[in-house]
N, C-alpha and C positions, 0 to 999 in steps of 0.2 A: 506494500500498500504506500503509493507518494500520496502523500497531504496535507498542504500548508492552511494554516492559518497561524493569523499573527493582528494587534491593532497598533498604529504607529500615526506620524506625521510623517506628509511629503516632502520633505528637507527641501524643494525645489518644485518650481514650475514645471507639468511635464512637456515630455519633447512630443512630435506624436506629427506622424504624418504617411503617405497613404499609399502601395502598393501600386504598382504598376495594368494596367491588365482592362479590361473591359468592364470589370464592377470592382474600382477600389476599394482594397479595405486600408481600414486601421489602423497604426500599428502606433501604441502608444508606451516611450519606455519612459520610469519615472524610478524614485527612490522613497523608499521608509523608513523612520530611524524608530523601534519599538528598544522602551523603555526598558532597563532589564530591573525584576525584581527584587535581587539582594545586591547591592552594589559596594565593589569592597574595594575600596584604597587603592589607590592605583592602578586602576582598572578601568574602562571606560565605561559610562551609565548605561548608555544604547548601543546596539548592535545595526547596522543599514541593511536593507534589501533594494535588491536592483529587480524593478520587476518588470513584466510586456503584459498590457493588455491590448490583443482584440477588433478588430467590430466591435459589435457594439458596446462591450466591454471601452474599445477605443474611445467612440467615438466623445460615452459616459465622461470618460478620464476631461477629454476634451476639453468640452464642453462643463463642467462644472468645481474639475477640482484645480487648486493654486497650492502654491508653497504654504505648508502650518497648517492643513485641515487633514481633522482624524478622520480615517477610512478603518475600518476593518476586509482585509482581502482575505481570500482563499483561494489558492491553488495548488501549483504541483511546484515542486526547485525538480531544475536540470539546469544540467553540468552545461557551459558551447566552453571549448576548443580551441583556440585563436591560434597562431604565430604572429610574434610582432614587428614590430620594429628592427630590432634588436638580433632576429626569428632565432630567438626563444620561442618553446612553446606552453601560452597559458592556457589554464583555464577558470573557467568564472561562473558561480554559481550567478543562478535566475529561476525569480519566481515566475510565471506560465500565474498569470490569472485567471480564474475562472467567473467567480465574481466576486466585487466591490458594493460595500456599502457606504454610506453615512456614518462615525459613531459617534456625532454631535451635531446639532444644530448647527446653520449655517451661522448666526450671528454669537456662538455660542461667545467664542472667545472677546471678540469685538465688548459684551456685556459684563464679563463676569470683570474685566477693569472699564467696567462704567459707571454699575454698579452701586450705590453707596445703600447703606446698611437702614432700615430702616426698623430699628428696636431702640426702643427709648433707653435710662436708666438703670431699669428692671430686670428689661432681657428680651421685653414682648414685645411682640412688633405693633405697631399704631393703624389702628383701623380706621379711614376716609369718611370725614359724615357721608352718611344720608344714603352707605352702601349695601346696609346692614334691608335693603328693597332686595336684592341683588341678589343675595345670600341664600344657597338653594337646602341648606337645614338651616334655617331659620323658621 
């Protein structure tokens, strides 16, 4: 079984190109940073995964994703081997995306920084006047 599932943030805007032919297919390349659950001193706090999405998934990436957006990626891991400019054989691991979904609301990042606490000194949230009529449990 070859199944990859991870939640992380895009490290930069995706690069999207279209294949040649009668029916061009979107090919989206992007990378995600996935925070490590346990962090040790002197080690990285996150792992980075290169991802590729094709077709409708690639179009989704092109239309909706940009740097910093948090997503859940499901797919399979695939090794690609090539020879670099120095003539050395290089193996690169990629995630071939089968499913991708948002992991937070569109403006979650902006709202976190703009929200002001609505609690008073007693720790309770203040309810605006006149809202009682709108509450379903009144």
